[in-house]
N, C-alpha and C positions, 0 to 999 in steps of 0.2 A: 489332265489328259479327261474328258468326256469321261460324266457319271450316268449319267440317264439322258436317254432320248426320246422326246413324243415323235412319232412318227404322222404326220396328216396326211396322210395318203390312205389306198386300199390298195387290196388285188396282188399280185405282181410285183410291185413294187415296194411294197409294205413289207412281202416276205421276201423282197430281197434285202434291204434294210437291217431286218429283224434277226437273220443269217449274220448280214455282218459284223451288227451291235456284240451277237451271243458269239464271235470267233474274237473280238476284243474289249471282253470281259464289261460291255458296255449293258445297261439294264431298256430295256425296248418298253415302250409303253404304246398298245394299240386304241387307236377310234374307229368307233363304228353307229353308222345309223343302221335302223330296225332290220333291213332288206340282207343286211352284212352279219346279223347276229353268228349263223353259225357259219363267217368265212373264215378259211386260211390263217387269213393275216393275226385275227383275234384271238386263234384257238395254239399260235405261233409265242406270242409276244409274251414278258413277262409278267405286265399287265394289258388292261383293257378297258375302256369306259368307254358308254351307250353317251354319244350325242341326241337321241329323241328317237323319235318316230318320221320327222321327213328322211326320203331316202337323200339326199343333196344339201337341205340346208344345213349342218353340222359341219358336213367337211368343208364349207365356203363360207363360212362366221370365223373372220381372224382374230376379234377380239377373245371369243369363248373359247377356239383353243389355245392364245395364246395365256387366259386365267386357270384353265385348267394344268397345262404347265404348269403353272406357278404353284398352283395348289399340291400338283401331286410330286415337287421336289425333281423337276425335269432342270436341266440346265442347258437342253435346245433339242431345237424342232428343226426335223430333216420332212423337209413338205414335198419331196419324188418331182413325179412330175404330174402337169395334169393339174386341174385343182386352182391349190393359191400359191404355187410353186414360181410363177412369174408375177409374183402381186407383190410390187413396191408395198404396199400400204402394209404387207400381213409384214414382210420384214422388218419395216419400221417401227412397228409396238412389239417385234421381239425385241429390236437394239432397246426403246426405253423402256422395257421391262427387265433388261439385265439378261433378257432369255439369247444363245447365238443360235441363229438362224444359218445352218449350213447351205449356204450357197452366198451367192455374194453381197453387196451391202444394197440397200434401201435405193441410194440414189443413181447406182451402176443396175440395175435392174431397172429404175425407173427410164434412166437413157437410153437403154438398149432395148429397151419393148417399144419404146417412139418410135417406130421405124424411118422418121424423120430423123433425126437426134442422130442415130447411130449411122444414117447415110452420112449428115454431116462430120461426125469424130472419126468416121471409117475417113474420109475425104482430106482430112487435117492428118489424119496420120498417115498417109498415101498409098491408102490401100485403095487396089480400083473399086469402084462404084457403075451400074446399070447408069446409062442416061435417064433422065426423068424431070421430077421438077424439085425446085430447091428446097421446099417446103411442105405445109399443106396446101390441097386445091383452094380458093377461094368460092369456084362455081363452075358448072358445067361448061360455061363462057368460057373461062381459061382451059382449062380442061382440053377444049378442043382446039382451041391456037397451041398451043403446046403439043397434043398430038400431033400440027401438022407439020409444026417443024423436027420433031424427031424422027416421025415417021410410025405409020403402023404396022402391024399390030401392039399396041401397048396392054399394060397392065394395070390398071385400076385397083389397091390396095387400101386397105383398111390401116392407116397410122398405131395402135396397139393391136394389131391383129396379131395372129399363130396359128397353127396346127390346120394351113390349107383353107382355113375360111376367111371371108370378107373379100377374095380376090377374084375379079372379073378380065376374063379377057375380052381387048376390043379391036377388031378389025376394021372397021372402016367410022365414020363420023355419026354413022346412022345408031350401028351397036355402042357407041359410047354412051351416045342419048339416053339410052333404053338402060341401057346398066349401070350407069354413075348411082340414079336414085337407089337402084337393088342395093348397090355395096354402101352406103351410107344406113337404109336400113338394116340390113345386114350387120354392120359393123356396130348402130346402136346397141341392138340386140342382144349381139354378142359380146362385147366389150364396152358397151356405158358410154360408147363414142363415138363422134358420128365424122369426123377427121378422116380423111383420106388423101393419096396421093399417087403418083403415076410414076409408073418405070418403063422402057424400051422394052415391050416383049423378044426376048433375047429366044431365037424358034429352036429346036432340038439341042436344047444343051443336055451335058451333062451333070447332074446336082451331085455335087462334092462336097461335102464336111468333114470339117477336121475338128478331131477332140484335144483339150487345153486341160489343162490344168498349175492352175496356180493359186500359189500361198500368200500371207500375209508377210512375206518378208523378201517379197519383191523378186521370189521366182517364179522361170512360169516355162512349164514346156507341153509337147505335141507330141500325142500318139497316133499320129499319122493318120490316115482320112479314113471317113469309110466311102462308097457310091453309093447314092440314094436315088437314083433314074427308075428302078421301077416302081412304078407310083400312077395310081391311079385319081383323080379329081384331086390333087396336091396331096395325095396322104399315100404315106410309102407302106409299100409291100413286102421288097425282101430289097436288102440292106446286104453288103460287101463289104465287106475290109479285108488288104489293101485294094483299091481301087486296080482292077484288071486292066483298067482302059489311061493309065495315065503313063509316063513317061519319066524315069527318075528325077528331073532336072523340073517335071511338073511338079512332082511327090515332095521335093527340097523347095521349089517355091513357094505352092500355098501352105506346107508346112510353116515356114517363117511367118508367112503373111498372116497367119493364124495368130500365130505368137504376138507378130507386131499389134495385133489387134486388142487383143489381151491386155496387154502391157499399158498402149493409149490409155484404157479408160479404169485402170488400175484394179482391173477384175481379180477375187478370189475366189477359189471353188474351181468347181467343175465347170467348163463349159463346153457351146460348142460352136463355129465358125461355119456359116453355111457359104458357100457360092454358087455360081454356075462358070460352066467351064466350055466352050465354044470354042471351039479349035482350039489354038493356043492362047486365046483372050480369056482371063478370069476378072468375074465378078462377081464382087461384096453381093450377099442378098441379106444376110442376116445376121445374130447372133442368137443365140440358146440359152439363158442364164440360170441352169440346170443342167439336172441328169437327163441323156436323151433316153426313150424307147431303146435306144439301138447301141446302147454303150458293151452289152456284151461283145461285141464279135472285135470291139479295141482290145476290150480286156484276152481275149481269146487270140491275138496274134503278137499281143506283149505279152502277157502275162502279167499287167498291171491290174492289180483290184482298184477300179475305179470307186467303188464305195466305200471302202474302208480311207482309200486315202482323203475323200471329201470328208469324214468322220475323226483324219489327223489334223489333217487342214484347219478344221473347227476349233479344233481343241489347242490350237497354238501351234502345232508343229511345223516345221518343217519338210517341204515333200523329199518323198523318199527316195527319189531319183532325178539326176542332172540327164539332160537333153542326151547327153554321149552317153549315157549308161541302155536309154530304151532304144530296144532296135523289132523286126518283128517278124513272125516266118510266118510261111505257108497265106494259107484262104480259108477265108471264113463267109458265113451266110446266117444274116436270121432273117427267119420266116414268119411273116407276124399271119397265127391262128385265128384270123376271128371267126367269132359265132354270126358269119354272113354266108346267103347262098347266092352266093355266083351267077347261078344259072336266072335267078329272077333279078336283075339289077341290084345283088347283094345287098338285098334286105335283110333286118338284121334278124336273128334265129335265136332268140332265147328262150329259155326251159330247164328241164332237167338232164343231166348228164345220165343219161343210164349205164354206161359204158366208157371208162376211160384206161389207154394203158399210153404208159409215154415207151416212146421211143428210146431207144440205147444203142449200146458198142461204144468204138473208140470214137471218138473227136464228138461225140454228142450232146450237147447240152440244152436242160428243159429250163426255160425257168415260167412260175406260172402258181395262180392259186385255185386250181381245181381240182376236183376229187370226182369218183363215181359217187351220184350220190346228191352230188351239187347240184343249187337252182343259181341260174346265171340269172341275176336279176334285169329287168330292162329299162332301167336307170341310167344304166352306166357305157361308158364305152365298151364296143362289142370285141374289141382281143383278149382272148381267153386264156392265149399261151404264144409263147416266146419260144421256137425251135431252130436251135442253136448249131450247126455243123462248123468243123476245121479240119483241114488237110492239106497238107505240105505244095499239094499243084492245086491249079485252078481246075482241071480235070477230074483231081480227086476230090473237092470238095464241091462237084457238080456230082458227080456219081452219089458220094456220100449225101445230101441236100434228096435224091431221088428214093436213097434206100431207107432214109428216116421218115420223110413222112408217109414212103411204104409202112413202115415198122407200125405207125402210131395207130391206133383203135379210138374213135370218141364220136361215139354216139348219143343218140337222142335229140341232136340240134345238128343243122347244118353249118360246116365251116368252108372255109377257103382253102385248105390241104390241095385236093384235086385239082384246083386251078393253078396252084405254084407248080406242082409236078408238069402242068405244058408247057408253062412255062420255062421249068428248065430242058424240058423235050428240044426247044424251038432251036435252029443251028443257028442264030446268033448272037442270043443268051448261052451256046456254046462256049462260039467262038471269042464271046465277051465284046461283043457288037451290039451295044445299045446305046438308048439316051434315054429320056423322060417320057418322049413319044409312043417308046415302046407295046404298053398295054395299051393305049387306043390306038393302035395302028393293026394290032393283030386280035382283031374280035373275033375273028375264027378259034381263037383260042381256049373260048367260054363253051364251044360247042364239045364237049365229052362226055363219054359214060364212067360215071364212078362207078365199078363192078366189086371194087377190093374189098368194100365194108358193105356183110350181111344186114340183111332189113329187121326191125327192131323183132320182127314174129320168128325168123330164122334162130336170133340172140335167144327167145326165149325157149323156143325149140329145143335148142342146143344143151340149154342150161335142163332142160327137162330133162335131157336123155341123160347126161349127163352124170345128173341127183340119180334116176332110175336102175345107174350102171353101177354107181357108185363109185363114180370117178374121184 
């Protein structure tokens, strides 16, 4: 079993991994750059090492991180999500140094990170894929010719993309001519590759993903699905497990497809197979070769600790569960509470948290790295916490989500919490009738007044009165 793990990440996922290591008797080592000197993952890990002043350079330097792991006696590195988590070169450096990379092999990361290779692998395995280009597009003329064959709208996507970046929808030849160079520019800047491919745009699909676990002994299981249809500009906002929109037959079929996909590429550790569902047609979209932000809701409905399983698999152990051992119960929702102002086009709202009160009660979980007085730095992702609720029925889960969002107090910055309450109140959401077009089709949900939270002045006045009264 593993003895000491370097966590090559920050924020709530780093704290999540620290806690899993502590429960398993594994020492944890945190890394940080200067803006994160007082971050919670630094405070909670057994050891912490600075990677310098630059906010990002240290987190994105694979050779330095691997060398630090060697120097400090770590036998494994957990990449979390984001940063270097899907960087094949990072995994390869770990393999060469004799450090266990807590994830799939470098070869698998490279294959599934290249969207055209991934599509080829799924096609060979009998997993349905969306109509599109057989490989990377040579130029805009090839793109125009193919689009005419498969029909508009189409999606131009970065071959090495992910996280909703490097994607443009084109509804006509004119749009395609305009967007093609833009996607190439975005892909080059974000992923260091100008390669792009084309897919048919599936209109108004449901975005369904299946969580899988695979060990190095040939065992692969799924933990059922998550519905990620509530999203804005390809960025997920609210995730649900299991999907309240699937039939039992669809659930079984998609779970089997995900296991087949993982086995076909020799996958190990935790991963997610993402699909689009249009009517009864299922299309493979991509495979995420890491733990997902929304792994929490799969844990809530199945009782499986996914990060613990990651550490066990990396330590050479077999899965703790067979497929027949895994069942689900109830519904779980995850709300990504982002430091953004929904009323100002979701502009980032970084700064000092003057007051934070975590929601609680039955069926409520919060994964975060923030605390009262913490300064949210402007250099990283805007998500500041994940609020997760669970209940036996869909109706109860939605009601619990409303209550938990109302319980939470987070002052000093703008957040998306009040906006999510508007989504939960919408009749279509309450009746589980939604797809990926829900958010853009309901701009009226942004027309709300958040009167639940007092102003900063009111808070200061209340504190002064309390102090004077001797409360």
